[in-house]
MIKOL-796882 format. One record per atom (N, C-alpha, C): residue number from 1; x, y, z; atom name. Coordinates in steps of 0.05 Angstrom, whole numbers, plus 5000, padded with zeros to 4 digits. Layout:
BEGIN
(NUM,(X,Y,Z),CA)
...
This chain:
BEGIN
(1,(9475,1475,4250),N)
(1,(9460,1462,4272),CA)
(1,(9433,1451,4260),C)
(2,(9427,1426,4265),N)
(2,(9402,1415,4255),CA)
(2,(9382,1411,4279),C)
(3,(9357,1417,4274),N)
(3,(9337,1415,4295),CA)
(3,(9314,1397,4285),C)
(4,(9304,1381,4304),N)
(4,(9281,1364,4298),CA)
(4,(9261,1367,4321),C)
(5,(9236,1373,4313),N)
(5,(9215,1378,4332),CA)
(5,(9193,1357,4330),C)
(6,(9186,1344,4351),N)
(6,(9165,1325,4351),CA)
(6,(9152,1322,4379),C)
(7,(9129,1310,4380),N)
(7,(9114,1308,4405),CA)
(7,(9119,1281,4418),C)
(8,(9126,1281,4444),N)
(8,(9131,1257,4459),CA)
(8,(9116,1258,4485),C)
(9,(9120,1237,4501),N)
(9,(9108,1236,4528),CA)
(9,(9124,1216,4544),C)
(10,(9117,1215,4570),N)
(10,(9130,1196,4589),CA)
(10,(9110,1176,4598),C)
(11,(9119,1152,4607),N)
(11,(9101,1132,4616),CA)
(11,(9085,1141,4640),C)
(12,(9097,1155,4658),N)
(12,(9083,1165,4682),CA)
(12,(9060,1184,4675),C)
(13,(9063,1200,4654),N)
(13,(9042,1218,4646),CA)
(13,(9018,1202,4634),C)
(14,(9025,1180,4620),N)
(14,(9003,1163,4609),CA)
(14,(8987,1151,4631),C)
(15,(9001,1141,4652),N)
(15,(8987,1128,4674),CA)
(15,(8970,1149,4689),C)
(16,(8981,1173,4693),N)
(16,(8966,1194,4707),CA)
(16,(8941,1202,4691),C)
(17,(8943,1203,4664),N)
(17,(8919,1209,4648),CA)
(17,(8898,1187,4651),C)
(18,(8908,1162,4651),N)
(18,(8889,1139,4653),CA)
(18,(8875,1139,4680),C)
(19,(8890,1144,4701),N)
(19,(8878,1145,4729),CA)
(19,(8858,1168,4730),C)
(20,(8865,1191,4719),N)
(20,(8847,1214,4719),CA)
(20,(8821,1209,4703),C)
(21,(8824,1196,4679),N)
(21,(8801,1190,4663),CA)
(21,(8783,1170,4677),C)
(22,(8794,1149,4689),N)
(22,(8778,1129,4703),CA)
(22,(8764,1141,4727),C)
(23,(8778,1159,4741),N)
(23,(8766,1172,4764),CA)
(23,(8743,1190,4756),C)
(24,(8745,1205,4735),N)
(24,(8723,1221,4725),CA)
(24,(8699,1204,4716),C)
(25,(8705,1182,4702),N)
(25,(8683,1164,4694),CA)
(25,(8670,1151,4718),C)
(26,(8685,1142,4737),N)
(26,(8672,1129,4760),CA)
(26,(8655,1149,4775),C)
(27,(8666,1173,4780),N)
(27,(8650,1193,4795),CA)
(27,(8625,1201,4780),C)
(28,(8627,1203,4753),N)
(28,(8604,1210,4736),CA)
(28,(8583,1189,4738),C)
(29,(8591,1164,4736),N)
(29,(8571,1142,4737),CA)
(29,(8559,1140,4765),C)
(30,(8575,1143,4785),N)
(30,(8565,1142,4813),CA)
(30,(8545,1164,4819),C)
(31,(8551,1188,4808),N)
(31,(8533,1211,4812),CA)
(31,(8506,1206,4798),C)
(32,(8508,1196,4773),N)
(32,(8484,1191,4756),CA)
(32,(8467,1170,4770),C)
(33,(8479,1148,4778),N)
(33,(8464,1126,4790),CA)
(33,(8452,1135,4817),C)
(34,(8465,1152,4831),N)
(34,(8454,1161,4857),CA)
(34,(8431,1181,4853),C)
(35,(8434,1199,4834),N)
(35,(8413,1219,4828),CA)
(35,(8388,1206,4817),C)
(36,(8392,1188,4798),N)
(36,(8369,1175,4784),CA)
(36,(8358,1152,4799),C)
(37,(8372,1142,4820),N)
(37,(8363,1119,4835),CA)
(37,(8358,1095,4817),C)
(38,(8377,1091,4799),N)
(38,(8374,1071,4777),CA)
(38,(8372,1043,4787),C)
(39,(8386,1038,4810),N)
(39,(8384,1011,4821),CA)
(39,(8404,0991,4809),C)
(40,(8396,0966,4808),N)
(40,(8414,0945,4798),CA)
(40,(8418,0947,4768),C)
(41,(8443,0942,4759),N)
(41,(8449,0942,4730),CA)
(41,(8445,0914,4720),C)
(42,(8427,0910,4701),N)
(42,(8420,0884,4691),CA)
(42,(8438,0877,4667),C)
(43,(8443,0895,4650),N)
(43,(8458,0889,4625),CA)
(43,(8487,0897,4630),C)
(44,(8503,0878,4639),N)
(44,(8531,0884,4646),CA)
(44,(8548,0891,4622),C)
(45,(8544,0877,4599),N)
(45,(8558,0884,4575),CA)
(45,(8553,0912,4565),C)
(46,(8528,0920,4565),N)
(46,(8521,0947,4557),CA)
(46,(8533,0968,4575),C)
(47,(8533,0962,4601),N)
(47,(8543,0981,4621),CA)
(47,(8573,0984,4616),C)
(48,(8588,0962,4613),N)
(48,(8617,0963,4609),CA)
(48,(8624,0977,4583),C)
(49,(8608,0972,4562),N)
(49,(8613,0984,4536),CA)
(49,(8611,1014,4538),C)
(50,(8589,1024,4551),N)
(50,(8585,1052,4555),CA)
(50,(8607,1064,4572),C)
(51,(8614,1049,4593),N)
(51,(8636,1058,4612),CA)
(51,(8662,1062,4596),C)
(52,(8669,1042,4580),N)
(52,(8695,1044,4565),CA)
(52,(8693,1065,4544),C)
(53,(8671,1068,4531),N)
(53,(8668,1089,4510),CA)
(53,(8672,1117,4523),C)
(54,(8660,1122,4545),N)
(54,(8663,1147,4558),CA)
(54,(8692,1151,4568),C)
(55,(8704,1130,4578),N)
(55,(8732,1132,4587),CA)
(55,(8750,1139,4564),C)
(56,(8746,1126,4541),N)
(56,(8763,1131,4517),CA)
(56,(8759,1160,4508),C)
(57,(8734,1169,4510),N)
(57,(8729,1197,4501),CA)
(57,(8744,1217,4520),C)
(58,(8743,1211,4546),N)
(58,(8757,1228,4566),CA)
(58,(8787,1227,4561),C)
(59,(8798,1203,4555),N)
(59,(8826,1201,4549),CA)
(59,(8834,1218,4525),C)
(60,(8817,1217,4505),N)
(60,(8822,1235,4481),CA)
(60,(8822,1264,4488),C)
(61,(8803,1273,4504),N)
(61,(8801,1300,4513),CA)
(61,(8825,1309,4529),C)
(62,(8836,1290,4545),N)
(62,(8858,1296,4564),CA)
(62,(8885,1292,4550),C)
(63,(8885,1286,4524),N)
(63,(8910,1281,4510),CA)
(63,(8931,1304,4513),C)
(64,(8921,1328,4512),N)
(64,(8939,1352,4512),CA)
(64,(8956,1353,4538),C)
(65,(8946,1342,4560),N)
(65,(8960,1345,4585),CA)
(65,(8985,1327,4586),C)
(66,(8987,1308,4567),N)
(66,(9011,1289,4568),CA)
(66,(9030,1295,4546),C)
(67,(9024,1314,4528),N)
(67,(9041,1319,4505),CA)
(67,(9065,1337,4514),C)
(68,(9089,1328,4507),N)
(68,(9113,1343,4512),CA)
(68,(9125,1351,4486),C)
(69,(9129,1377,4483),N)
(69,(9142,1388,4458),CA)
(69,(9172,1383,4461),C)
(70,(9182,1367,4443),N)
(70,(9211,1358,4445),CA)
(70,(9226,1369,4421),C)
(71,(9248,1383,4427),N)
(71,(9266,1393,4406),CA)
(71,(9293,1382,4409),C)
(72,(9303,1366,4389),N)
(72,(9329,1355,4390),CA)
(72,(9347,1370,4370),C)
(73,(9370,1381,4381),N)
(73,(9388,1396,4363),CA)
(73,(9415,1382,4363),C)
(74,(9426,1379,4339),N)
(74,(9453,1370,4335),CA)
(74,(9471,1394,4333),C)
(75,(9487,1399,4353),N)
(75,(9504,1423,4353),CA)
(75,(9532,1415,4345),C)
(76,(9542,1428,4325),N)
(76,(9569,1422,4315),CA)
(76,(9570,1392,4306),C)
(77,(9591,1378,4313),N)
(77,(9594,1351,4302),CA)
(77,(9584,1329,4320),C)
(78,(9588,1332,4347),N)
(78,(9582,1310,4364),CA)
(78,(9567,1318,4389),C)
(79,(9554,1341,4389),N)
(79,(9540,1351,4413),CA)
(79,(9509,1350,4408),C)
(80,(9495,1341,4428),N)
(80,(9466,1338,4425),CA)
(80,(9452,1353,4448),C)
(81,(9432,1369,4441),N)
(81,(9416,1383,4461),CA)
(81,(9386,1374,4458),C)
(82,(9374,1367,4479),N)
(82,(9345,1359,4479),CA)
(82,(9330,1376,4498),C)
(83,(9311,1391,4487),N)
(83,(9294,1409,4503),CA)
(83,(9266,1397,4506),C)
(84,(9256,1396,4530),N)
(84,(9230,1386,4536),CA)
(84,(9212,1408,4546),C)
(85,(9189,1412,4535),N)
(85,(9171,1434,4543),CA)
(85,(9143,1422,4549),C)
(86,(9134,1426,4574),N)
(86,(9108,1416,4583),CA)
(86,(9097,1435,4604),C)
(87,(9072,1431,4611),N)
(87,(9060,1448,4633),CA)
(87,(9077,1447,4658),C)
(88,(9086,1423,4665),N)
(88,(9100,1420,4690),CA)
(88,(9130,1413,4686),C)
(89,(9138,1410,4661),N)
(89,(9166,1403,4656),CA)
(89,(9179,1422,4637),C)
(90,(9201,1434,4645),N)
(90,(9218,1450,4628),CA)
(90,(9247,1441,4633),C)
(91,(9257,1424,4615),N)
(91,(9283,1411,4620),CA)
(91,(9299,1411,4596),C)
(92,(9326,1413,4599),N)
(92,(9345,1412,4578),CA)
(92,(9367,1391,4584),C)
(93,(9371,1373,4565),N)
(93,(9393,1354,4566),CA)
(93,(9414,1361,4547),C)
(94,(9439,1362,4555),N)
(94,(9461,1369,4537),CA)
(94,(9483,1349,4542),C)
(95,(9492,1335,4520),N)
(95,(9513,1315,4522),CA)
(95,(9526,1311,4495),C)
(96,(9547,1297,4495),N)
(96,(9562,1290,4471),CA)
(96,(9555,1261,4461),C)
(97,(9559,1256,4436),N)
(97,(9554,1229,4426),CA)
(97,(9571,1209,4440),C)
(98,(9596,1217,4447),N)
(98,(9613,1199,4461),CA)
(98,(9603,1191,4489),C)
(99,(9584,1206,4500),N)
(99,(9572,1199,4526),CA)
(99,(9551,1177,4524),C)
(100,(9543,1171,4500),N)
(100,(9522,1150,4496),CA)
(100,(9534,1122,4497),C)
(101,(9521,1105,4512),N)
(101,(9530,1077,4514),CA)
(101,(9514,1059,4495),C)
(102,(9488,1063,4493),N)
(102,(9471,1047,4476),CA)
(102,(9445,1061,4471),C)
(103,(9430,1052,4451),N)
(103,(9404,1063,4444),CA)
(103,(9387,1042,4432),C)
(104,(9361,1048,4430),N)
(104,(9343,1028,4417),CA)
(104,(9318,1042,4407),C)
(105,(9305,1030,4388),N)
(105,(9279,1039,4378),CA)
(105,(9260,1016,4379),C)
(106,(9236,1021,4389),N)
(106,(9216,0999,4392),CA)
(106,(9188,1009,4383),C)
(107,(9172,0990,4374),N)
(107,(9144,0996,4367),CA)
(107,(9127,0990,4391),C)
(108,(9115,1010,4403),N)
(108,(9097,1005,4427),CA)
(108,(9068,1006,4419),C)
(109,(9051,1001,4438),N)
(109,(9022,1002,4433),CA)
(109,(9013,1031,4432),C)
(110,(9013,1043,4408),N)
(110,(9004,1071,4405),CA)
(110,(9026,1091,4404),C)
(111,(9051,1081,4409),N)
(111,(9075,1099,4409),CA)
(111,(9099,1086,4396),C)
(112,(9117,1102,4386),N)
(112,(9144,1093,4379),CA)
(112,(9162,1099,4404),C)
(113,(9178,1081,4411),N)
(113,(9194,1085,4436),CA)
(113,(9224,1088,4430),C)
(114,(9236,1109,4439),N)
(114,(9264,1114,4436),CA)
(114,(9277,1114,4464),C)
(115,(9298,1096,4467),N)
(115,(9312,1094,4492),CA)
(115,(9341,1100,4488),C)
(116,(9353,1114,4507),N)
(116,(9381,1121,4504),CA)
(116,(9394,1117,4532),C)
(117,(9416,1103,4533),N)
(117,(9431,1099,4558),CA)
(117,(9458,1112,4555),C)
(118,(9467,1126,4576),N)
(118,(9493,1140,4576),CA)
(118,(9513,1125,4592),C)
(119,(9538,1131,4588),N)
(119,(9560,1117,4601),CA)
(119,(9560,1121,4632),C)
(120,(9546,1142,4641),N)
(120,(9545,1147,4670),CA)
(120,(9521,1133,4682),C)
(121,(9508,1115,4666),N)
(121,(9486,1099,4675),CA)
(121,(9459,1114,4676),C)
(122,(9458,1139,4668),N)
(122,(9433,1153,4666),CA)
(122,(9419,1145,4641),C)
(123,(9392,1147,4640),N)
(123,(9377,1138,4618),CA)
(123,(9356,1158,4610),C)
(124,(9349,1158,4584),N)
(124,(9328,1175,4573),CA)
(124,(9308,1156,4558),C)
(125,(9282,1161,4561),N)
(125,(9263,1146,4547),CA)
(125,(9240,1163,4538),C)
(126,(9235,1163,4512),N)
(126,(9213,1179,4501),CA)
(126,(9193,1162,4486),C)
(127,(9167,1168,4490),N)
(127,(9146,1154,4476),CA)
(127,(9136,1175,4455),C)
(128,(9139,1168,4430),N)
(128,(9133,1187,4408),CA)
(128,(9106,1181,4396),C)
(129,(9089,1201,4394),N)
(129,(9062,1198,4383),CA)
(129,(9064,1190,4353),C)
(130,(9045,1174,4345),N)
(130,(9046,1162,4318),CA)
(130,(9030,1178,4296),C)
(131,(9023,1203,4302),N)
(131,(9011,1219,4281),CA)
(131,(9031,1222,4257),C)
(132,(9020,1223,4232),N)
(132,(9037,1222,4208),CA)
(132,(9058,1244,4209),C)
(133,(9051,1269,4213),N)
(133,(9071,1291,4212),CA)
(133,(9091,1288,4235),C)
(134,(9082,1279,4258),N)
(134,(9101,1275,4281),CA)
(134,(9120,1253,4275),C)
(135,(9110,1231,4264),N)
(135,(9127,1208,4258),CA)
(135,(9148,1216,4236),C)
(136,(9139,1232,4217),N)
(136,(9158,1240,4196),CA)
(136,(9181,1255,4207),C)
(137,(9176,1274,4226),N)
(137,(9198,1288,4238),CA)
(137,(9215,1270,4255),C)
(138,(9203,1252,4270),N)
(138,(9218,1233,4287),CA)
(138,(9235,1215,4270),C)
(139,(9225,1205,4248),N)
(139,(9240,1188,4230),CA)
(139,(9264,1202,4217),C)
(140,(9260,1227,4211),N)
(140,(9283,1243,4200),CA)
(140,(9304,1246,4222),C)
(141,(9296,1250,4247),N)
(141,(9315,1251,4269),CA)
(141,(9330,1224,4272),C)
(142,(9315,1202,4270),N)
(142,(9327,1175,4273),CA)
(142,(9348,1171,4251),C)
(143,(9342,1178,4227),N)
(143,(9361,1174,4205),CA)
(143,(9386,1190,4210),C)
(144,(9384,1215,4218),N)
(144,(9407,1232,4224),CA)
(144,(9422,1221,4248),C)
(145,(9408,1213,4268),N)
(145,(9420,1203,4293),CA)
(145,(9436,1178,4288),C)
(146,(9425,1159,4273),N)
(146,(9439,1133,4267),CA)
(146,(9463,1138,4250),C)
(147,(9460,1157,4231),N)
(147,(9483,1164,4214),CA)
(147,(9507,1175,4231),C)
(148,(9501,1192,4250),N)
(148,(9522,1203,4267),CA)
(148,(9534,1182,4284),C)
(149,(9517,1164,4294),N)
(149,(9528,1142,4311),CA)
(149,(9546,1124,4294),C)
(150,(9539,1118,4270),N)
(150,(9556,1101,4253),CA)
(150,(9582,1114,4247),C)
(151,(9582,1140,4242),N)
(151,(9607,1155,4237),CA)
(151,(9625,1155,4262),C)
(152,(9612,1157,4285),N)
(152,(9627,1156,4310),CA)
(152,(9640,1129,4314),C)
(153,(9624,1108,4309),N)
(153,(9634,1081,4313),CA)
(153,(9658,1074,4294),C)
(154,(9658,1085,4271),N)
(154,(9680,1080,4252),CA)
(154,(9707,1090,4263),C)
(155,(9705,1112,4277),N)
(155,(9730,1125,4287),CA)
(155,(9735,1118,4316),C)
(156,(9717,1103,4329),N)
(156,(9721,1097,4358),CA)
(156,(9712,1068,4363),C)
(157,(9726,1049,4351),N)
(157,(9719,1021,4352),CA)
(157,(9721,1009,4381),C)
(158,(9739,1021,4397),N)
(158,(9742,1011,4424),CA)
(158,(9721,1020,4443),C)
(159,(9707,1041,4437),N)
(159,(9685,1052,4453),CA)
(159,(9660,1056,4436),C)
(160,(9654,1037,4420),N)
(160,(9631,1040,4402),CA)
(160,(9604,1040,4416),C)
(161,(9584,1052,4403),N)
(161,(9557,1054,4414),CA)
(161,(9540,1032,4403),C)
(162,(9527,1018,4419),N)
(162,(9511,0995,4411),CA)
(162,(9482,1001,4408),C)
(163,(9469,0990,4387),N)
(163,(9441,0992,4385),CA)
(163,(9428,0966,4395),C)
(164,(9413,0969,4416),N)
(164,(9401,0946,4429),CA)
(164,(9377,0936,4413),C)
(165,(9372,0911,4413),N)
(165,(9348,0899,4400),CA)
(165,(9323,0907,4415),C)
(166,(9301,0911,4401),N)
(166,(9275,0916,4414),CA)
(166,(9267,0891,4429),C)
(167,(9250,0895,4448),N)
(167,(9241,0873,4466),CA)
(167,(9228,0851,4450),C)
(168,(9217,0857,4426),N)
(168,(9203,0837,4410),CA)
(168,(9223,0817,4397),C)
(169,(9248,0825,4396),N)
(169,(9269,0808,4383),CA)
(169,(9286,0793,4404),C)
(170,(9280,0797,4429),N)
(170,(9295,0785,4451),CA)
(170,(9281,0759,4461),C)
(171,(9295,0743,4476),N)
(171,(9283,0719,4488),CA)
(171,(9261,0726,4508),C)
(172,(9266,0749,4522),N)
(172,(9246,0758,4542),CA)
(172,(9219,0764,4528),C)
(173,(9222,0779,4505),N)
(173,(9198,0786,4490),CA)
(173,(9183,0762,4480),C)
(174,(9199,0741,4470),N)
(174,(9187,0716,4461),CA)
(174,(9172,0701,4484),C)
(175,(9185,0702,4508),N)
(175,(9172,0689,4532),CA)
(175,(9147,0704,4539),C)
(176,(9147,0731,4538),N)
(176,(9122,0746,4543),CA)
(176,(9101,0738,4523),C)
(177,(9109,0736,4498),N)
(177,(9090,0728,4477),CA)
(177,(9077,0701,4482),C)
(178,(9094,0682,4491),N)
(178,(9083,0654,4497),CA)
(178,(9063,0656,4520),C)
(179,(9070,0671,4541),N)
(179,(9053,0673,4564),CA)
(179,(9027,0686,4557),C)
(180,(9028,0708,4541),N)
(180,(9004,0722,4533),CA)
(180,(8987,0704,4515),C)
(181,(8998,0689,4497),N)
(181,(8983,0671,4480),CA)
(181,(8969,0650,4496),C)
(182,(8983,0638,4515),N)
(182,(8971,0617,4532),CA)
(182,(8947,0629,4548),C)
(183,(8952,0653,4558),N)
(183,(8931,0667,4575),CA)
(183,(8907,0673,4558),C)
(184,(8910,0683,4534),N)
(184,(8888,0690,4517),CA)
(184,(8871,0666,4509),C)
(185,(8884,0643,4507),N)
(185,(8870,0618,4500),CA)
(185,(8858,0605,4524),C)
(186,(8873,0605,4546),N)
(186,(8864,0590,4569),CA)
(186,(8841,0603,4584),C)
(187,(8840,0629,4585),N)
(187,(8820,0643,4601),CA)
(187,(8791,0636,4591),C)
(188,(8786,0639,4565),N)
(188,(8758,0632,4556),CA)
(188,(8753,0601,4556),C)
(189,(8775,0586,4552),N)
(189,(8772,0557,4552),CA)
(189,(8764,0547,4580),C)
(190,(8779,0556,4600),N)
(190,(8772,0549,4628),CA)
(190,(8744,0559,4636),C)
(191,(8738,0583,4627),N)
(191,(8712,0595,4632),CA)
(191,(8689,0578,4621),C)
(192,(8694,0567,4597),N)
(192,(8674,0550,4584),CA)
(192,(8672,0523,4597),C)
(193,(8694,0509,4602),N)
(193,(8694,0483,4613),CA)
(193,(8684,0482,4641),C)
(194,(8692,0501,4657),N)
(194,(8683,0502,4686),CA)
(194,(8657,0517,4690),C)
(195,(8647,0529,4668),N)
(195,(8622,0544,4670),CA)
(195,(8623,0565,4691),C)
(196,(8646,0577,4693),N)
(196,(8649,0600,4713),CA)
(196,(8642,0626,4700),C)
(197,(8636,0645,4716),N)
(197,(8628,0671,4706),CA)
(197,(8652,0691,4709),C)
(198,(8665,0696,4686),N)
(198,(8687,0715,4685),CA)
(198,(8676,0742,4676),C)
(199,(8681,0762,4691),N)
(199,(8672,0789,4683),CA)
(199,(8681,0797,4655),C)
(200,(8662,0806,4638),N)
(200,(8669,0812,4611),CA)
(200,(8690,0835,4609),C)
(201,(8692,0851,4631),N)
(201,(8713,0872,4632),CA)
(201,(8741,0860,4630),C)
(202,(8746,0836,4639),N)
(202,(8771,0823,4638),CA)
(202,(8779,0820,4609),C)
(203,(8761,0811,4592),N)
(203,(8766,0808,4563),CA)
(203,(8771,0835,4549),C)
(204,(8754,0854,4556),N)
(204,(8756,0880,4543),CA)
(204,(8783,0894,4550),C)
(205,(8794,0888,4573),N)
(205,(8819,0901,4581),CA)
(205,(8844,0885,4572),C)
(206,(8843,0859,4575),N)
(206,(8866,0842,4569),CA)
(206,(8871,0838,4540),C)
(207,(8849,0832,4525),N)
(207,(8852,0823,4497),CA)
(207,(8864,0844,4478),C)
(208,(8854,0868,4478),N)
(208,(8866,0888,4459),CA)
(208,(8895,0892,4464),C)
(209,(8905,0895,4489),N)
(209,(8933,0899,4495),CA)
(209,(8949,0874,4488),C)
(210,(8938,0851,4494),N)
(210,(8952,0826,4488),CA)
(210,(8955,0821,4459),C)
(211,(8934,0826,4443),N)
(211,(8935,0821,4414),CA)
(211,(8954,0841,4401),C)
(212,(8955,0866,4410),N)
(212,(8973,0886,4399),CA)
(212,(9002,0878,4404),C)
(213,(9008,0867,4428),N)
(213,(9035,0858,4434),CA)
(213,(9043,0835,4416),C)
(214,(9024,0817,4412),N)
(214,(9031,0793,4395),CA)
(214,(9034,0802,4366),C)
(215,(9019,0821,4357),N)
(215,(9021,0831,4330),CA)
(215,(9049,0844,4325),C)
(216,(9057,0861,4345),N)
(216,(9084,0874,4343),CA)
(216,(9106,0853,4344),C)
(217,(9102,0832,4361),N)
(217,(9122,0810,4363),CA)
(217,(9124,0796,4337),C)
(218,(9102,0791,4324),N)
(218,(9102,0777,4298),CA)
(218,(9116,0794,4277),C)
(219,(9110,0820,4275),N)
(219,(9121,0837,4255),CA)
(219,(9152,0840,4259),C)
(220,(9160,0843,4283),N)
(220,(9189,0848,4288),CA)
(220,(9205,0822,4283),C)
(221,(9195,0800,4291),N)
(221,(9210,0775,4287),CA)
(221,(9209,0764,4259),C)
(222,(9190,0775,4243),N)
(222,(9188,0767,4215),CA)
(222,(9209,0781,4198),C)
(223,(9219,0804,4207),N)
(223,(9237,0821,4191),CA)
(223,(9264,0805,4187),C)
């Protein structure tokens, strides 16, 4: 029996951490402004920079609450057991390789994404942290997993398991990339031509995520 241990998380936990971090930051700023009677904020850029810096710090501190200890075990030849351990989650998935319909690996913003669909239409999705040691364990699992899938497909051509392309290699991903590119160019252009006042927070939120998506799109389609 082979075991692979790595740290993962779920999308819902990431959103919960973000909401919690923003709530703490908002309440902290509101309390400080009320106690100090600071009044009107004149330097919007400075305020947003400090706000985001504190939010990122709180996100870092709260990282432990979203980490799921994941242990994947290959039992015998074609059986897989996945154990998830978290403060609020203690779950075990047990299935055979023949139960798998498709799988995929993707590069996300800050995470490696592993998706697995079973023939009964149930799905599993893990976001894997990109720390070096964690990635090394995950990549070892991926190598072993793909090898077992390939061996299964050789002997079961009528019910083979498909590896789906990442979103960056699909037409949908390309369409997202075009929309994001147009948005990143048009927002400051329209702002300049019409001399409108766009909150700097829009740029600080949209641009990092948009640029990361375009970078991943470029890397994946270049392969």
